[in-house]
N, C-alpha and C positions, 0 to 999 in steps of 0.2 A: 500502598498511601494515595491518596488523590493529593492532585496540586492546590485546587478551593482550601482542603483541610491545611497545609501548609503558609496559602496564599489566602488569605478569604476573598478580597480588594480586588483581585485578579479578574479581568474581564473576559468572557468566553468570545469574544470580539479582539484584545487583546490577544489571546493568545492564535486563533486565528490569521490574523496580520503578522504578526510572527512565522508564522510556518510557511505563508503567501509569499514573503518575502527571502526566506530563506529560499523558496522553491526558486526563487527568481535571481535566486542569486551563482544558483547551480547546488545547492548545499542540501536538497529535496528533489525529487520525484513526486508529482503526484501520480498515483494509479487507479485505475477506473476498476474497481474489480467486480462491481457490476449493480445493477439501474440503483442508484441511491447511495453506493456505498464507494467511499473513495478515499483511501491512503494517503499518507504521508511517509515515503519511501528513505531511508538514509543513505543507501545504498542506489546509489545514481549510475554503474556501469550496467552493461545490457545482461539480465536473467530475466528467467521467467520467475513466474508465480506457483506454489501448488494449493492450491484453498481445501481443506478438508473440510467435509461439507455437516459432517458430524458436528464437530466443535466450534469455523466459524476460522481457524487458527489459519495464516498463512508464511506460508514456506517459500523460504530463497530457496531456487535452482540455480545453479550455476548456467549459464548461456551453453555452453561447449555440452550438457550433459543430452539435451533434448535436442533432437531429428525433429523440425518443423518443416512439412513435406507444400500444407496447401491441401493436403490429402482429407477428403471426411473420412475420421474413425468410423468402427463397428464400433466402438464401445458404449455406454450408456450417457446420452448429450442430454445431461441433466440440467 
């Protein structure tokens, strides 16, 4: 069910103003996943994201599960 179905008078501006306030208070983090795509993430502890390029789903990966070296990968760089 979409929010608009439950509360048709709720404006998009109210939703984004509330999300931005929650971000300012540290209850959400904004994540820039790719150009033009920003998500609000309730998982504020350090972690990585895995994005399934087929479905667009975003998965949280524990920080310690991935070693980031800064070296270039030999894999596909979509």
